[in-house]
C-alpha positions in Angstrom: -7.4 20.2 -11.9 -5.4 19.3 -14.9 -1.4 18.5 -14.2 1.6 17.0 -16.9 4.0 14.5 -15.8 6.1 12.4 -16.8 7.3 8.4 -16.3 10.7 7.5 -15.5 12.3 4.2 -16.8 11.3 2.8 -13.9 7.7 3.3 -15.0 7.8 5.8 -11.6 5.3 8.8 -11.5 5.3 12.3 -10.0 2.6 13.4 -8.6 2.8 17.4 -8.4 2.9 18.9 -5.2 0.6 20.9 -5.1 -2.4 18.1 -5.8 -0.8 15.8 -3.3 -1.2 18.6 -0.6 -4.8 19.2 -1.7 -5.3 15.6 -1.4 -3.0 15.0 1.7 -1.0 12.1 0.2 2.5 11.7 2.4 5.6 9.7 1.0 3.8 5.5 2.1 0.4 6.4 0.9 -1.0 3.7 -0.9 -2.9 4.3 -4.4 -5.2 2.9 -6.5 -4.6 1.9 -10.1 -7.1 1.6 -12.3 -7.0 1.1 -15.9 -9.5 2.7 -18.5 -9.7 2.5 -22.0 -8.7 6.3 -22.2 -5.5 5.5 -19.6 -4.8 5.3 -15.8 -6.6 7.0 -13.0 -4.8 7.5 -9.3 -7.2 7.6 -6.6 -7.1 6.8 -3.0 -8.2 3.6 -2.2 -12.0 4.1 -0.9 -11.7 2.3 2.4 -8.5 2.4 5.1 -8.3 -1.4 4.0 -7.3 -0.6 0.7 -9.6 -2.5 -0.7 -11.6 -1.5 -3.5 -14.8 -0.1 -3.5 -15.6 -2.9 -6.6 -13.6 -5.6 -4.9 -16.1 -5.2 -1.7 -19.2 -5.0 -3.4 -18.4 -8.1 -5.6 -17.5 -9.8 -1.8 -20.3 -8.6 -0.6 -22.5 -10.2 -3.5 -20.7 -13.5 -3.2 -21.6 -13.8 0.6 -25.1 -12.8 -0.2 -26.0 -15.0 -3.3 -24.7 -18.0 -0.9 -27.3 -16.9 2.0 -30.0 -19.3 2.3 -30.9 -18.9 6.1 -33.8 -17.1 7.9 -33.0 -12.9 8.4 -31.1 -12.0 11.2 -32.1 -10.3 14.2 -31.3 -7.1 15.3 -29.5 -8.3 18.1 -27.4 -10.9 15.6 -26.6 -8.7 13.7 -25.2 -6.6 16.0 -22.9 -9.5 17.5 -22.1 -10.2 13.9 -20.7 -6.6 13.3 -19.1 -6.5 16.7 -17.3 -9.9 16.1 -16.1 -8.2 12.4 -14.9 -5.0 13.9 -12.6 -7.4 16.5 -11.2 -9.4 13.2 -10.7 -6.4 11.8 -8.8 -4.7 14.2 -7.0 -7.6 15.3 -5.6 -8.0 11.4 -5.0 -4.3 11.4 -3.0 -4.4 14.8 -0.7 -7.5 13.0 0.2 -5.4 10.0 1.1 -2.8 12.5 3.8 -5.4 14.7 5.4 -5.7 11.0 
């Protein structure tokens, strides 16, 4: 679908209602602004953290390239995932509190 809109003097752009409805966008939702050679792309962040896919993969690559230890066991990976999930939940709760 293609639609046209106009930018206000403050740089604000209105997303047409039918597009907002179809994408389930609500007031206060975050959108990623991606600069492209032919213009600007607005999209919902790929993850709930709001961090872009590109930023996440770059962060993971940076961590992996520094990793110089033997591989982790399945149990160690499970513990690491549990710890990361707990950290994520704590950060989410902290943001929710204000």
